[in-house]
NUZAKOL-648648 format. One record per residue (C-alpha): residue in three letters; x negated, y negated, z negated; residue number from 1. Coordinates in nm, 2 decimals. Example, Ala and Ser with C-alpha at 12.3 -4.5 7.8 and 13.67 -1.06 7.14 Angstrom:
ATOM   code       xx       yy       zz   pos
ATOM    ALA    -1.23     0.45    -0.78     1
ATOM    SER    -1.37     0.11    -0.71     2
// end
This chain:
ATOM   code       xx       yy       zz   pos
ATOM    UNK   -12.27    -7.83    -9.40     1
ATOM    UNK   -12.48    -7.87    -9.72     2
ATOM    UNK   -12.34    -8.10    -9.98     3
ATOM    UNK   -12.51    -8.40   -10.13     4
ATOM    UNK   -12.40    -8.61   -10.43     5
ATOM    UNK   -12.13    -8.86   -10.37     6
ATOM    UNK   -12.37    -9.15   -10.32     7
ATOM    UNK   -12.57    -8.96   -10.05     8
ATOM    UNK   -12.86    -8.85   -10.28     9
ATOM    UNK   -13.04    -8.53   -10.18    10
ATOM    UNK   -13.34    -8.51   -10.41    11
ATOM    UNK   -13.37    -8.22   -10.66    12
ATOM    UNK   -13.53    -8.45   -10.91    13
ATOM    UNK   -13.37    -8.65   -11.18    14
ATOM    UNK   -13.64    -8.91   -11.19    15
ATOM    UNK   -13.69    -9.20   -11.43    16
ATOM    UNK   -13.65    -9.51   -11.21    17
ATOM    UNK   -13.49    -9.29   -10.94    18
ATOM    UNK   -13.31    -9.48   -10.66    19
ATOM    UNK   -12.98    -9.28   -10.62    20
ATOM    UNK   -12.79    -9.60   -10.69    21
ATOM    UNK   -12.99    -9.78   -10.42    22
ATOM    UNK   -12.91    -9.55   -10.12    23
ATOM    UNK   -12.63    -9.77   -10.00    24
ATOM    UNK   -12.84   -10.08    -9.98    25
ATOM    UNK   -13.13    -9.90    -9.81    26
ATOM    UNK   -12.89    -9.75    -9.55    27
ATOM    UNK   -12.77   -10.10    -9.46    28
ATOM    UNK   -13.13   -10.23    -9.43    29
ATOM    UNK   -13.23    -9.94    -9.20    30
ATOM    UNK   -12.93    -9.98    -8.98    31
ATOM    UNK   -12.99   -10.36    -8.95    32
ATOM    UNK   -13.33   -10.31    -8.79    33
ATOM    UNK   -13.34   -10.45    -8.43    34
ATOM    UNK   -13.46   -10.12    -8.30    35
ATOM    UNK   -13.45    -9.77    -8.46    36
ATOM    UNK   -13.74    -9.72    -8.70    37
ATOM    UNK   -13.98    -9.45    -8.59    38
ATOM    UNK   -14.10    -9.38    -8.93    39
ATOM    UNK   -14.01    -9.47    -9.29    40
ATOM    UNK   -14.30    -9.49    -9.53    41
ATOM    UNK   -14.23    -9.43    -9.91    42
ATOM    UNK   -14.57    -9.45   -10.08    43
ATOM    UNK   -14.46    -9.41   -10.44    44
ATOM    UNK   -14.21    -9.14   -10.37    45
ATOM    UNK   -14.14    -8.95   -10.69    46
ATOM    UNK   -13.81    -8.79   -10.61    47
ATOM    UNK   -13.83    -8.93   -10.25    48
ATOM    UNK   -13.45    -8.99   -10.25    49
ATOM    UNK   -13.47    -9.27   -10.00    50
ATOM    UNK   -13.69    -9.07    -9.75    51
ATOM    UNK   -13.45    -8.78    -9.77    52
ATOM    UNK   -13.14    -8.98    -9.72    53
ATOM    UNK   -13.29    -9.17    -9.42    54
ATOM    UNK   -13.38    -8.84    -9.25    55
ATOM    UNK   -13.06    -8.66    -9.34    56
ATOM    UNK   -12.85    -8.94    -9.21    57
ATOM    UNK   -13.07    -8.97    -8.89    58
ATOM    UNK   -13.15    -9.33    -8.96    59
ATOM    UNK   -13.52    -9.28    -8.88    60
ATOM    UNK   -13.72    -9.04    -8.66    61
ATOM    UNK   -13.95    -8.94    -8.95    62
ATOM    UNK   -14.02    -9.01    -9.31    63
ATOM    UNK   -14.37    -8.99    -9.46    64
ATOM    UNK   -14.39    -9.00    -9.84    65
ATOM    UNK   -14.67    -8.98   -10.09    66
ATOM    UNK   -14.70    -8.89   -10.46    67
ATOM    UNK   -15.01    -8.86   -10.67    68
ATOM    UNK   -14.88    -8.65   -10.95    69
ATOM    UNK   -15.00    -8.29   -10.93    70
ATOM    UNK   -14.68    -8.13   -11.05    71
ATOM    UNK   -14.45    -8.33   -10.83    72
ATOM    UNK   -14.68    -8.28   -10.53    73
ATOM    UNK   -14.67    -7.90   -10.59    74
ATOM    UNK   -14.29    -7.92   -10.57    75
ATOM    UNK   -14.28    -8.10   -10.24    76
ATOM    UNK   -14.55    -7.88   -10.09    77
ATOM    UNK   -14.36    -7.57   -10.20    78
ATOM    UNK   -14.03    -7.69   -10.05    79
ATOM    UNK   -14.18    -7.81    -9.72    80
ATOM    UNK   -14.44    -7.54    -9.66    81
ATOM    UNK   -14.24    -7.23    -9.64    82
ATOM    UNK   -14.15    -7.13   -10.00    83
ATOM    UNK   -13.82    -7.31   -10.04    84
ATOM    UNK   -13.62    -6.99   -10.04    85
ATOM    UNK   -13.84    -6.85   -10.32    86
ATOM    UNK   -13.80    -7.16   -10.53    87
ATOM    UNK   -13.42    -7.17   -10.47    88
ATOM    UNK   -13.39    -6.81   -10.57    89
ATOM    UNK   -13.60    -6.86   -10.88    90
ATOM    UNK   -13.38    -7.14   -10.99    91
ATOM    UNK   -13.06    -6.94   -10.93    92
ATOM    UNK   -13.19    -6.64   -11.13    93
ATOM    UNK   -13.32    -6.84   -11.43    94
ATOM    UNK   -13.10    -6.81   -11.74    95
ATOM    UNK   -13.14    -7.13   -11.92    96
ATOM    UNK   -13.19    -7.14   -12.30    97
ATOM    UNK   -13.42    -7.35   -12.51    98
ATOM    UNK   -13.64    -7.06   -12.59    99
ATOM    UNK   -13.69    -6.97   -12.22   100
ATOM    UNK   -13.75    -7.33   -12.12   101
ATOM    UNK   -14.01    -7.38   -12.39   102
ATOM    UNK   -14.18    -7.05   -12.28   103
ATOM    UNK   -14.21    -7.16   -11.92   104
ATOM    UNK   -14.33    -7.51   -12.01   105
ATOM    UNK   -14.59    -7.37   -12.25   106
ATOM    UNK   -14.76    -7.17   -11.97   107
ATOM    UNK   -15.02    -7.30   -11.73   108
ATOM    UNK   -14.90    -7.22   -11.38   109
ATOM    UNK   -15.12    -6.99   -11.18   110
ATOM    UNK   -14.98    -7.06   -10.84   111
ATOM    UNK   -14.85    -7.37   -10.66   112
ATOM    UNK   -14.49    -7.24   -10.64   113
ATOM    UNK   -14.49    -7.15   -11.01   114
ATOM    UNK   -14.61    -7.51   -11.08   115
ATOM    UNK   -14.32    -7.63   -10.86   116
ATOM    UNK   -14.06    -7.43   -11.06   117
ATOM    UNK   -14.21    -7.54   -11.39   118
ATOM    UNK   -14.20    -7.91   -11.27   119
ATOM    UNK   -13.83    -7.90   -11.17   120
ATOM    UNK   -13.73    -7.71   -11.49   121
ATOM    UNK   -13.92    -7.97   -11.69   122
ATOM    UNK   -13.77    -8.26   -11.50   123
ATOM    UNK   -13.42    -8.13   -11.53   124
ATOM    UNK   -13.44    -8.05   -11.90   125
ATOM    UNK   -13.64    -8.34   -12.04   126
ATOM    UNK   -13.48    -8.65   -12.18   127
ATOM    UNK   -13.43    -8.90   -11.90   128
ATOM    UNK   -13.62    -8.67   -11.65   129
ATOM    UNK   -13.96    -8.78   -11.79   130
ATOM    UNK   -14.24    -8.54   -11.71   131
ATOM    UNK   -14.53    -8.68   -11.91   132
ATOM    UNK   -14.72    -8.54   -12.20   133
ATOM    UNK   -14.51    -8.56   -12.51   134
ATOM    UNK   -14.18    -8.59   -12.34   135
ATOM    UNK   -13.91    -8.43   -12.54   136
ATOM    UNK   -13.63    -8.19   -12.42   137
ATOM    UNK   -13.26    -8.28   -12.40   138
ATOM    UNK   -13.09    -8.21   -12.73   139
ATOM    UNK   -12.71    -8.29   -12.72   140
ATOM    UNK   -12.69    -8.37   -12.35   141
ATOM    UNK   -12.37    -8.46   -12.18   142
ATOM    UNK   -12.05    -8.33   -12.35   143
ATOM    UNK   -12.28    -8.14   -12.59   144
ATOM    UNK   -12.41    -7.91   -12.32   145
ATOM    UNK   -12.77    -7.94   -12.42   146
ATOM    UNK   -13.03    -7.83   -12.18   147
ATOM    UNK   -12.78    -7.72   -11.92   148
ATOM    UNK   -12.65    -8.08   -11.89   149
ATOM    UNK   -12.87    -8.15   -11.59   150
ATOM    UNK   -12.95    -7.79   -11.48   151
ATOM    UNK   -12.72    -7.72   -11.19   152
ATOM    UNK   -12.88    -7.41   -11.03   153
ATOM    UNK   -12.65    -7.38   -10.73   154
ATOM    UNK   -12.67    -7.75   -10.64   155
ATOM    UNK   -13.05    -7.76   -10.69   156
ATOM    UNK   -13.10    -7.45   -10.47   157
ATOM    UNK   -12.87    -7.59   -10.20   158
ATOM    UNK   -13.06    -7.92   -10.20   159
ATOM    UNK   -13.39    -7.75   -10.18   160
ATOM    UNK   -13.29    -7.54    -9.88   161
ATOM    UNK   -13.14    -7.84    -9.71   162
ATOM    UNK   -13.46    -8.04    -9.76   163
ATOM    UNK   -13.65    -7.74    -9.61   164
ATOM    UNK   -13.43    -7.75    -9.30   165
ATOM    UNK   -13.54    -8.11    -9.25   166
ATOM    UNK   -13.91    -8.04    -9.28   167
ATOM    UNK   -13.98    -8.11    -8.91   168
ATOM    UNK   -13.90    -8.48    -8.99   169
ATOM    UNK   -14.06    -8.50    -9.33   170
ATOM    UNK   -14.43    -8.53    -9.40   171
ATOM    UNK   -14.56    -8.52    -9.76   172
ATOM    UNK   -14.90    -8.66    -9.86   173
ATOM    UNK   -15.05    -8.60   -10.20   174
ATOM    UNK   -15.25    -8.90   -10.30   175
ATOM    UNK   -15.27    -9.27   -10.34   176
ATOM    UNK   -14.98    -9.46   -10.20   177
ATOM    UNK   -15.20    -9.75   -10.10   178
ATOM    UNK   -15.39    -9.53    -9.85   179
ATOM    UNK   -15.06    -9.43    -9.69   180
ATOM    UNK   -14.94    -9.79    -9.66   181
ATOM    UNK   -15.27    -9.90    -9.49   182
ATOM    UNK   -15.24    -9.62    -9.23   183
ATOM    UNK   -14.91    -9.77    -9.10   184
ATOM    UNK   -14.97   -10.15    -9.14   185
ATOM    UNK   -15.01   -10.22    -8.77   186
ATOM    UNK   -14.71   -10.02    -8.65   187
ATOM    UNK   -14.41   -10.25    -8.58   188
ATOM    UNK   -14.16    -9.97    -8.59   189
ATOM    UNK   -14.28    -9.84    -8.92   190
ATOM    UNK   -14.07    -9.96    -9.21   191
ATOM    UNK   -14.17    -9.94    -9.58   192
ATOM    UNK   -13.96    -9.86    -9.88   193
ATOM    UNK   -14.17    -9.94   -10.18   194
ATOM    UNK   -14.06    -9.85   -10.54   195
ATOM    UNK   -14.39    -9.87   -10.74   196
ATOM    UNK   -14.44    -9.80   -11.11   197
ATOM    UNK   -14.30   -10.10   -11.28   198
ATOM    UNK   -14.50   -10.35   -11.49   199
ATOM    UNK   -14.31   -10.28   -11.82   200
ATOM    UNK   -14.18    -9.93   -11.85   201
ATOM    UNK   -14.42    -9.73   -11.63   202
ATOM    UNK   -14.67    -9.65   -11.91   203
ATOM    UNK   -14.41    -9.44   -12.10   204
ATOM    UNK   -14.24    -9.29   -11.79   205
ATOM    UNK   -14.52    -9.17   -11.56   206
ATOM    UNK   -14.86    -8.99   -11.59   207
ATOM    UNK   -15.00    -9.22   -11.31   208
ATOM    UNK   -14.87    -9.56   -11.39   209
ATOM    UNK   -15.15    -9.80   -11.34   210
ATOM    UNK   -15.16    -9.99   -11.01   211
ATOM    UNK   -15.28   -10.33   -10.90   212
ATOM    UNK   -14.96   -10.52   -10.84   213
ATOM    UNK   -15.12   -10.82   -10.66   214
ATOM    UNK   -15.31   -10.59   -10.43   215
ATOM    UNK   -14.99   -10.42   -10.34   216
ATOM    UNK   -14.82   -10.75   -10.25   217
ATOM    UNK   -15.13   -10.86   -10.05   218
ATOM    UNK   -15.14   -10.53    -9.86   219
ATOM    UNK   -14.78   -10.51    -9.76   220
ATOM    UNK   -14.77   -10.88    -9.67   221
ATOM    UNK   -14.99   -10.78    -9.37   222
ATOM    UNK   -14.75   -10.51    -9.24   223
ATOM    UNK   -14.60   -10.56    -8.89   224
ATOM    UNK   -14.29   -10.36    -8.99   225
ATOM    UNK   -14.00   -10.44    -9.22   226
ATOM    UNK   -14.05   -10.42    -9.60   227
ATOM    UNK   -13.80   -10.34    -9.88   228
ATOM    UNK   -13.92   -10.33   -10.23   229
ATOM    UNK   -13.77   -10.28   -10.57   230
ATOM    UNK   -13.94   -10.40   -10.89   231
ATOM    UNK   -13.87   -10.50   -11.25   232
ATOM    UNK   -13.75   -10.85   -11.29   233
ATOM    UNK   -14.05   -11.03   -11.45   234
ATOM    UNK   -14.21   -11.37   -11.39   235
ATOM    UNK   -14.53   -11.19   -11.28   236
ATOM    UNK   -14.35   -11.01   -11.00   237
ATOM    UNK   -14.14   -11.31   -10.90   238
ATOM    UNK   -14.46   -11.52   -10.87   239
ATOM    UNK   -14.64   -11.26   -10.67   240
ATOM    UNK   -14.34   -11.24   -10.43   241
ATOM    UNK   -14.35   -11.61   -10.37   242
ATOM    UNK   -14.73   -11.62   -10.34   243
ATOM    UNK   -14.72   -11.36   -10.05   244
ATOM    UNK   -14.43   -11.49    -9.86   245
ATOM    UNK   -14.15   -11.26    -9.98   246
ATOM    UNK   -13.80   -11.34   -10.09   247
ATOM    UNK   -13.63   -11.17   -10.38   248
ATOM    UNK   -13.28   -11.12   -10.51   249
ATOM    UNK   -13.17   -11.00   -10.86   250
ATOM    UNK   -12.96   -10.68   -10.85   251
ATOM    UNK   -12.79   -10.48   -11.12   252
ATOM    UNK   -12.86   -10.12   -11.19   253
ATOM    UNK   -12.77    -9.86   -11.45   254
ATOM    UNK   -13.04    -9.66   -11.63   255
ATOM    UNK   -13.03    -9.29   -11.71   256
ATOM    UNK   -12.90    -9.39   -12.05   257
ATOM    UNK   -12.62    -9.58   -11.89   258
ATOM    UNK   -12.76    -9.92   -11.98   259
ATOM    UNK   -12.71   -10.21   -11.73   260
ATOM    UNK   -13.03   -10.38   -11.63   261
ATOM    UNK   -13.15   -10.63   -11.37   262
ATOM    UNK   -13.41   -10.55   -11.11   263
ATOM    UNK   -13.56   -10.73   -10.82   264
ATOM    UNK   -13.50   -10.64   -10.45   265
ATOM    UNK   -13.78   -10.79   -10.24   266
ATOM    UNK   -13.80   -10.83    -9.87   267
ATOM    UNK   -13.94   -11.06    -9.60   268
ATOM    UNK   -13.59   -11.19    -9.54   269
ATOM    UNK   -13.24   -11.09    -9.64   270
ATOM    UNK   -13.04   -11.17    -9.32   271
ATOM    UNK   -12.95   -10.80    -9.31   272
ATOM    UNK   -12.74   -10.83    -9.62   273
ATOM    UNK   -12.48   -11.04    -9.45   274
ATOM    UNK   -12.53   -10.91    -9.10   275
ATOM    UNK   -12.20   -10.77    -8.98   276
ATOM    UNK   -12.35   -10.64    -8.66   277
ATOM    UNK   -12.53   -10.34    -8.79   278
ATOM    UNK   -12.71   -10.11    -8.55   279
ATOM    UNK   -12.52    -9.79    -8.50   280
ATOM    UNK   -12.19    -9.94    -8.60   281
// end
């Protein structure tokens, strides 16, 4: 059986703002639903870690996730549309060095799968996983291993092939996350995990960072299904949550630089946090 990381994370991306640390809470939320969710919607997917975990653990029938970034979209399309083996093989055969990485990143990809490889290489060798213009490469890295600190070819290849094996239950949409949300608003057994670009750090972390935060709250407040959101802990977001009938709790997380920070977990109610009768247990 393919291996995941110890926390259940399957994504090949090391994403700024990634939710590897949040899989446990999301698992509990999904299991607490009164009936098994038919579909999980992740409209600002990035590394799509929550969608992948939900499908891999058979907590939902299907996950539909969206991402607007062209490079990240190329990666998901390559993995899910029949070229996962090529991408895995390319990763395994690549001999990492600063010169080779810089050469790949300097090229303009001519095919979607080349764009996918370039995106993953960039993501795994940049500082903090940031893939925006001007992002620098890892220098010292963990234990002085430089660029190879986050480049685990066998693990990445295995994850890619595992994700490909789940493609019947995964649907990727390149585009605006709002459009995806609206498509499923009326479905009672559609659940939404929403991790949007945050109000403070998004500008320096993502190429597509501008969203209308109030519009997001207003839109998801009309959803028939369950909502779970994560956000930065700001007065603006707390006020929006209150305005549109959501509850919030402050939670601790650790950044890619091992700094402890506070974020918000937002939902319509939090009875599931203390619910000992969890579906499937």
